[in-house]
Backbone as JSON Lines, residues from 0, in Angstrom:
{"i":0,"aa":"M","n":[-9.9,-48.26,-29.1],"ca":[-11.21,-47.8,-29.35],"c":[-11.94,-47.34,-28.13]}
{"i":1,"aa":"D","n":[-11.64,-47.96,-27.01],"ca":[-12.25,-47.58,-25.72],"c":[-11.82,-46.19,-25.28]}
{"i":2,"aa":"K","n":[-10.6,-45.83,-25.54],"ca":[-10.04,-44.51,-25.16],"c":[-10.77,-43.44,-25.98]}
{"i":3,"aa":"K","n":[-10.99,-43.68,-27.24],"ca":[-11.63,-42.73,-28.1],"c":[-13.11,-42.47,-27.63]}
{"i":4,"aa":"Q","n":[-13.76,-43.51,-27.28],"ca":[-15.14,-43.39,-26.73],"c":[-15.15,-42.67,-25.47]}
{"i":5,"aa":"E","n":[-14.1,-42.9,-24.61],"ca":[-14.05,-42.24,-23.33],"c":[-13.84,-40.71,-23.54]}
{"i":6,"aa":"H","n":[-12.98,-40.3,-24.52],"ca":[-12.79,-38.94,-24.78],"c":[-13.98,-38.3,-25.44]}
{"i":7,"aa":"K","n":[-14.82,-39.07,-26.16],"ca":[-16.05,-38.53,-26.76],"c":[-17.04,-38.24,-25.66]}
{"i":8,"aa":"I","n":[-17.1,-39.02,-24.6],"ca":[-18.02,-38.85,-23.56],"c":[-17.56,-37.7,-22.64]}
{"i":9,"aa":"C","n":[-16.28,-37.68,-22.34],"ca":[-15.7,-36.67,-21.42],"c":[-15.54,-35.33,-22.19]}
{"i":10,"aa":"N","n":[-16.1,-34.3,-21.61],"ca":[-15.99,-32.97,-22.16],"c":[-14.9,-32.15,-21.51]}
{"i":11,"aa":"G","n":[-14.1,-32.77,-20.64],"ca":[-13.01,-32.15,-19.96],"c":[-13.35,-31.95,-18.47]}
{"i":12,"aa":"Y","n":[-12.32,-31.76,-17.74],"ca":[-12.54,-31.6,-16.33],"c":[-13.34,-30.38,-15.9]}
{"i":13,"aa":"E","n":[-13.08,-29.28,-16.47],"ca":[-13.73,-28.06,-16.12],"c":[-15.24,-28.1,-16.39]}
{"i":14,"aa":"S","n":[-15.56,-28.6,-17.57],"ca":[-17.03,-28.63,-17.88],"c":[-17.72,-29.72,-17.0]}
{"i":15,"aa":"S","n":[-17.05,-30.79,-16.71],"ca":[-17.67,-31.83,-15.83],"c":[-17.84,-31.22,-14.51]}
{"i":16,"aa":"Y","n":[-16.89,-30.5,-13.95],"ca":[-16.98,-29.96,-12.62],"c":[-18.06,-28.92,-12.53]}
{"i":17,"aa":"M","n":[-18.22,-28.12,-13.62],"ca":[-19.17,-27.06,-13.59],"c":[-20.62,-27.53,-13.8]}
{"i":18,"aa":"F","n":[-20.81,-28.49,-14.6],"ca":[-22.19,-28.82,-15.07],"c":[-22.75,-30.15,-14.45]}
{"i":19,"aa":"L","n":[-21.9,-30.94,-13.88],"ca":[-22.44,-32.21,-13.22],"c":[-22.66,-31.94,-11.75]}
{"i":20,"aa":"N","n":[-23.61,-32.67,-11.2],"ca":[-23.84,-32.55,-9.7],"c":[-22.79,-33.38,-9.1]}
{"i":21,"aa":"D","n":[-22.65,-33.35,-7.74],"ca":[-21.57,-34.03,-7.0],"c":[-21.49,-35.49,-7.26]}
{"i":22,"aa":"T","n":[-22.64,-36.15,-7.22],"ca":[-22.64,-37.61,-7.38],"c":[-22.2,-38.02,-8.75]}
{"i":23,"aa":"D","n":[-22.72,-37.31,-9.81],"ca":[-22.38,-37.56,-11.18],"c":[-20.86,-37.29,-11.41]}
{"i":24,"aa":"F","n":[-20.37,-36.21,-10.8],"ca":[-19.01,-35.81,-10.97],"c":[-18.06,-36.82,-10.36]}
{"i":25,"aa":"H","n":[-18.4,-37.36,-9.17],"ca":[-17.55,-38.36,-8.53],"c":[-17.58,-39.65,-9.34]}
{"i":26,"aa":"Q","n":[-18.76,-39.94,-9.87],"ca":[-18.86,-41.21,-10.73],"c":[-17.99,-40.98,-11.98]}
{"i":27,"aa":"H","n":[-18.03,-39.78,-12.58],"ca":[-17.22,-39.5,-13.71],"c":[-15.73,-39.62,-13.4]}
{"i":28,"aa":"L","n":[-15.32,-39.2,-12.21],"ca":[-13.89,-39.27,-11.83],"c":[-13.47,-40.76,-11.73]}
{"i":29,"aa":"K","n":[-14.37,-41.56,-11.27],"ca":[-14.06,-43.04,-11.2],"c":[-13.83,-43.64,-12.56]}
{"i":30,"aa":"E","n":[-14.56,-43.12,-13.56],"ca":[-14.47,-43.65,-14.87],"c":[-13.36,-43.06,-15.8]}
{"i":31,"aa":"C","n":[-13.12,-41.74,-15.57],"ca":[-12.21,-41.02,-16.51],"c":[-10.86,-40.85,-15.84]}
{"i":32,"aa":"E","n":[-9.81,-41.39,-16.41],"ca":[-8.46,-41.3,-15.86],"c":[-7.87,-39.89,-15.92]}
{"i":33,"aa":"S","n":[-8.05,-39.22,-17.05],"ca":[-7.45,-37.85,-17.19],"c":[-8.13,-36.85,-16.25]}
{"i":34,"aa":"C","n":[-9.41,-36.92,-16.04],"ca":[-10.12,-36.05,-15.1],"c":[-9.71,-36.36,-13.65]}
{"i":35,"aa":"R","n":[-9.47,-37.62,-13.37],"ca":[-9.11,-38.0,-12.04],"c":[-7.69,-37.39,-11.73]}
{"i":36,"aa":"K","n":[-6.75,-37.47,-12.67],"ca":[-5.41,-36.9,-12.48],"c":[-5.54,-35.43,-12.29]}
{"i":37,"aa":"E","n":[-6.28,-34.76,-13.11],"ca":[-6.52,-33.32,-13.0],"c":[-7.08,-32.93,-11.63]}
{"i":38,"aa":"H","n":[-8.11,-33.76,-11.15],"ca":[-8.69,-33.53,-9.84],"c":[-7.67,-33.72,-8.7]}
{"i":39,"aa":"E","n":[-6.81,-34.65,-8.86],"ca":[-5.81,-34.92,-7.78],"c":[-4.85,-33.72,-7.74]}
{"i":40,"aa":"K","n":[-4.46,-33.24,-8.93],"ca":[-3.51,-32.08,-8.96],"c":[-4.16,-30.89,-8.26]}
{"i":41,"aa":"L","n":[-5.48,-30.66,-8.62],"ca":[-6.13,-29.51,-8.03],"c":[-6.36,-29.68,-6.51]}
{"i":42,"aa":"E","n":[-6.55,-30.89,-6.12],"ca":[-6.69,-31.19,-4.65],"c":[-5.35,-30.85,-3.9]}
{"i":43,"aa":"K","n":[-4.23,-31.19,-4.51],"ca":[-2.98,-30.9,-3.91],"c":[-2.76,-29.34,-3.83]}
{"i":44,"aa":"V","n":[-3.1,-28.69,-4.9],"ca":[-3.0,-27.25,-4.88],"c":[-3.9,-26.59,-3.87]}
{"i":45,"aa":"S","n":[-5.1,-27.12,-3.74],"ca":[-6.06,-26.58,-2.74],"c":[-5.53,-26.85,-1.32]}
{"i":46,"aa":"A","n":[-4.88,-28.0,-1.07],"ca":[-4.33,-28.26,0.27],"c":[-3.19,-27.31,0.5]}
{"i":47,"aa":"L","n":[-2.4,-27.01,-0.49],"ca":[-1.29,-26.07,-0.22],"c":[-1.76,-24.69,0.09]}
{"i":48,"aa":"I","n":[-2.84,-24.28,-0.62],"ca":[-3.41,-22.95,-0.39],"c":[-4.0,-22.88,1.05]}
{"i":49,"aa":"K","n":[-4.69,-23.9,1.46],"ca":[-5.28,-23.95,2.81],"c":[-4.21,-23.87,3.84]}
{"i":50,"aa":"E","n":[-2.98,-24.56,3.54],"ca":[-1.94,-24.57,4.52],"c":[-1.33,-23.17,4.59]}
{"i":51,"aa":"A","n":[-1.17,-22.47,3.48],"ca":[-0.54,-21.17,3.5],"c":[-1.44,-19.99,3.85]}
{"i":52,"aa":"K","n":[-2.7,-20.26,3.94],"ca":[-3.68,-19.13,4.15],"c":[-3.39,-18.44,5.47]}
{"i":53,"aa":"P","n":[-3.16,-19.01,6.59],"ca":[-2.93,-18.26,7.86],"c":[-1.67,-17.34,7.78]}
{"i":54,"aa":"Y","n":[-0.63,-17.84,7.07],"ca":[0.56,-17.05,6.9],"c":[0.3,-15.82,6.03]}
{"i":55,"aa":"I","n":[-0.5,-15.99,4.97],"ca":[-0.82,-14.88,4.06],"c":[-1.72,-13.86,4.81]}
{"i":56,"aa":"K","n":[-2.67,-14.32,5.57],"ca":[-3.53,-13.42,6.34],"c":[-2.74,-12.67,7.38]}
{"i":57,"aa":"A","n":[-1.78,-13.34,8.03],"ca":[-0.91,-12.65,9.03],"c":[-0.07,-11.55,8.37]}
{"i":58,"aa":"K","n":[0.44,-11.88,7.19],"ca":[1.29,-10.93,6.47],"c":[0.46,-9.69,6.06]}
{"i":59,"aa":"Q","n":[-0.75,-9.95,5.59],"ca":[-1.66,-8.89,5.18],"c":[-2.01,-7.97,6.36]}
{"i":60,"aa":"K","n":[-2.21,-8.57,7.51],"ca":[-2.57,-7.85,8.75],"c":[-1.33,-6.99,9.14]}
{"i":61,"aa":"R","n":[-0.15,-7.62,9.06],"ca":[1.08,-6.89,9.41],"c":[1.28,-5.64,8.47]}
{"i":62,"aa":"N","n":[1.04,-5.86,7.2],"ca":[1.14,-4.77,6.25],"c":[0.17,-3.66,6.53]}
{"i":63,"aa":"K","n":[-1.1,-3.98,6.91],"ca":[-2.02,-2.94,7.22],"c":[-1.59,-2.12,8.46]}
{"i":64,"aa":"I","n":[-1.06,-2.86,9.51],"ca":[-0.55,-2.19,10.71],"c":[0.62,-1.26,10.37]}
{"i":65,"aa":"L","n":[1.52,-1.78,9.51],"ca":[2.69,-1.01,9.1],"c":[2.33,0.21,8.37]}
{"i":66,"aa":"K","n":[1.31,0.14,7.48],"ca":[0.88,1.34,6.75],"c":[0.25,2.37,7.72]}
{"i":67,"aa":"A","n":[-0.57,1.88,8.63],"ca":[-1.14,2.77,9.66],"c":[-0.16,3.48,10.47]}
{"i":68,"aa":"V","n":[0.92,2.76,10.91],"ca":[2.0,3.36,11.76],"c":[2.67,4.42,10.88]}
{"i":69,"aa":"C","n":[3.04,4.09,9.67],"ca":[3.74,5.0,8.77],"c":[2.91,6.28,8.57]}
{"i":70,"aa":"A","n":[1.61,6.13,8.36],"ca":[0.73,7.28,8.15],"c":[0.71,8.14,9.4]}
{"i":71,"aa":"L","n":[0.67,7.49,10.54],"ca":[0.67,8.28,11.78],"c":[1.96,9.0,12.04]}
{"i":72,"aa":"A","n":[3.07,8.33,11.75],"ca":[4.33,8.94,11.9],"c":[4.49,10.16,11.0]}
{"i":73,"aa":"L","n":[3.97,9.99,9.73],"ca":[4.07,11.1,8.77],"c":[3.2,12.27,9.27]}
{"i":74,"aa":"L","n":[2.02,12.0,9.8],"ca":[1.13,13.01,10.26],"c":[1.78,13.74,11.47]}
{"i":75,"aa":"C","n":[2.38,13.0,12.38],"ca":[3.08,13.67,13.51],"c":[4.23,14.53,12.99]}
{"i":76,"aa":"F","n":[5.01,13.99,12.1],"ca":[6.16,14.77,11.6],"c":[5.74,16.03,10.95]}
{"i":77,"aa":"T","n":[4.7,15.99,10.08],"ca":[4.27,17.23,9.44],"c":[3.6,18.19,10.41]}
{"i":78,"aa":"S","n":[2.87,17.68,11.37],"ca":[2.23,18.54,12.28],"c":[3.2,19.28,13.21]}
{"i":79,"aa":"F","n":[4.33,18.73,13.44],"ca":[5.35,19.4,14.23],"c":[6.28,20.23,13.38]}
{"i":80,"aa":"S","n":[6.61,19.79,12.19],"ca":[7.58,20.48,11.4],"c":[7.06,21.76,10.68]}
{"i":81,"aa":"I","n":[5.84,21.74,10.29],"ca":[5.24,22.92,9.58],"c":[5.16,24.09,10.54]}
{"i":82,"aa":"P","n":[4.71,24.0,11.73],"ca":[4.77,25.21,12.61],"c":[6.13,25.6,12.98]}
{"i":83,"aa":"L","n":[7.1,24.7,13.08],"ca":[8.5,25.04,13.37],"c":[9.05,25.81,12.16]}
{"i":84,"aa":"M","n":[8.76,25.36,10.96],"ca":[9.23,26.12,9.79],"c":[8.65,27.52,9.71]}
{"i":85,"aa":"M","n":[7.39,27.69,10.04],"ca":[6.76,28.95,10.0],"c":[7.41,29.87,11.08]}
{"i":86,"aa":"N","n":[7.67,29.32,12.21],"ca":[8.35,30.11,13.24],"c":[9.76,30.47,12.89]}
{"i":87,"aa":"A","n":[10.43,29.53,12.24],"ca":[11.8,29.72,11.83],"c":[11.91,30.95,10.84]}
{"i":88,"aa":"D","n":[11.0,31.0,9.99],"ca":[10.95,32.15,9.02],"c":[10.78,33.51,9.81]}
{"i":89,"aa":"K","n":[9.9,33.48,10.75],"ca":[9.66,34.69,11.51],"c":[10.89,35.05,12.36]}
{"i":90,"aa":"I","n":[11.49,34.01,13.0],"ca":[12.71,34.25,13.78],"c":[13.85,34.79,12.89]}
{"i":91,"aa":"Y","n":[13.97,34.19,11.66],"ca":[14.98,34.62,10.77],"c":[14.77,36.09,10.38]}
{"i":92,"aa":"D","n":[13.53,36.45,10.09],"ca":[13.24,37.83,9.74],"c":[13.53,38.8,10.89]}
{"i":93,"aa":"D","n":[13.3,38.36,12.14],"ca":[13.58,39.16,13.31],"c":[15.06,39.37,13.46]}
{"i":94,"aa":"I","n":[15.84,38.29,13.23],"ca":[17.28,38.41,13.36],"c":[17.85,39.33,12.25]}
{"i":95,"aa":"I","n":[17.32,39.22,11.04],"ca":[17.77,40.14,9.98],"c":[17.45,41.56,10.31]}
{"i":96,"aa":"A","n":[16.26,41.84,10.91],"ca":[15.86,43.18,11.28],"c":[16.76,43.74,12.39]}
{"i":97,"aa":"M","n":[17.2,42.86,13.36],"ca":[18.04,43.3,14.44],"c":[19.46,43.61,13.92]}
{"i":98,"aa":"N","n":[19.92,42.85,12.96],"ca":[21.3,43.0,12.53],"c":[21.43,44.04,11.42]}
{"i":99,"aa":"S","n":[20.32,44.53,10.92],"ca":[20.49,45.51,9.8],"c":[20.83,46.86,10.42]}
{"i":100,"aa":"P","n":[21.69,47.53,9.8],"ca":[22.13,48.83,10.38],"c":[21.07,49.86,10.26]}
{"i":101,"aa":"T","n":[21.0,50.72,11.27],"ca":[19.97,51.84,11.3],"c":[20.48,52.9,10.37]}
{"i":102,"aa":"I","n":[19.63,53.84,10.13],"ca":[20.0,54.95,9.24],"c":[21.13,55.83,9.84]}
{"i":103,"aa":"E","n":[21.02,55.93,11.23],"ca":[22.1,56.71,11.9],"c":[23.42,56.07,11.86]}
{"i":104,"aa":"E","n":[23.42,54.69,11.95],"ca":[24.68,53.93,11.86],"c":[25.31,54.03,10.43]}
{"i":105,"aa":"M","n":[24.42,54.23,9.47],"ca":[24.85,54.38,8.09],"c":[25.51,55.77,7.79]}
{"i":106,"aa":"G","n":[25.36,56.67,8.79],"ca":[25.96,57.98,8.63],"c":[25.1,58.96,7.94]}
{"i":107,"aa":"L","n":[23.77,58.72,7.78],"ca":[22.88,59.66,7.22],"c":[22.27,60.56,8.33]}
{"i":108,"aa":"P","n":[21.84,61.8,7.94],"ca":[21.25,62.66,9.01],"c":[19.87,62.18,9.39]}
{"i":109,"aa":"V","n":[19.62,62.18,10.71],"ca":[18.33,61.77,11.31],"c":[17.8,62.79,12.19]}
{"i":110,"aa":"D","n":[16.49,62.8,12.41],"ca":[15.87,63.7,13.38],"c":[15.83,63.05,14.74]}
{"i":111,"aa":"E","n":[15.09,63.7,15.73],"ca":[15.12,63.18,17.07],"c":[14.43,61.84,17.22]}
{"i":112,"aa":"Y","n":[13.61,61.43,16.25],"ca":[12.84,60.14,16.26],"c":[13.65,59.02,15.59]}
{"i":113,"aa":"G","n":[14.69,59.31,14.96],"ca":[15.51,58.28,14.29],"c":[15.1,58.16,12.78]}
{"i":114,"aa":"F","n":[14.31,59.03,12.31],"ca":[13.89,58.99,10.9],"c":[14.84,59.75,10.05]}
{"i":115,"aa":"L","n":[14.91,59.51,8.81],"ca":[15.78,60.15,7.88],"c":[15.4,61.63,7.76]}
{"i":116,"aa":"L","n":[16.35,62.49,7.98],"ca":[16.1,63.94,7.94],"c":[16.17,64.41,6.48]}
{"i":117,"aa":"V","n":[15.09,64.99,6.06],"ca":[15.05,65.53,4.64],"c":[15.05,67.02,4.83]}
{"i":118,"aa":"E","n":[15.96,67.77,4.21],"ca":[16.05,69.27,4.35],"c":[15.54,69.9,3.14]}
């Protein structure tokens, strides 16, 4: 009968934690076994989170630095490669123009300026 009365009084760990002040909450933990067990579990989880926090922060910082370095490398690569590609097209066009046969080499009649002679 005592357990049933205890469960009637206790509204659960979450509601007790939210709506009771600190002294009433600690008093409730002394009286209620289920809430005390829940509180101990959450304290263990909280301790683990506090222990892992520096490692998580360091990993996040490393990830930010890595992203910045990758962005900088991509920027450098594109700023160097785009002008090279533009120059390569121009150089390719110049090579094609130099290697293309002239009208005279093709055996067609030309005037003194090298233009096609039309009679």
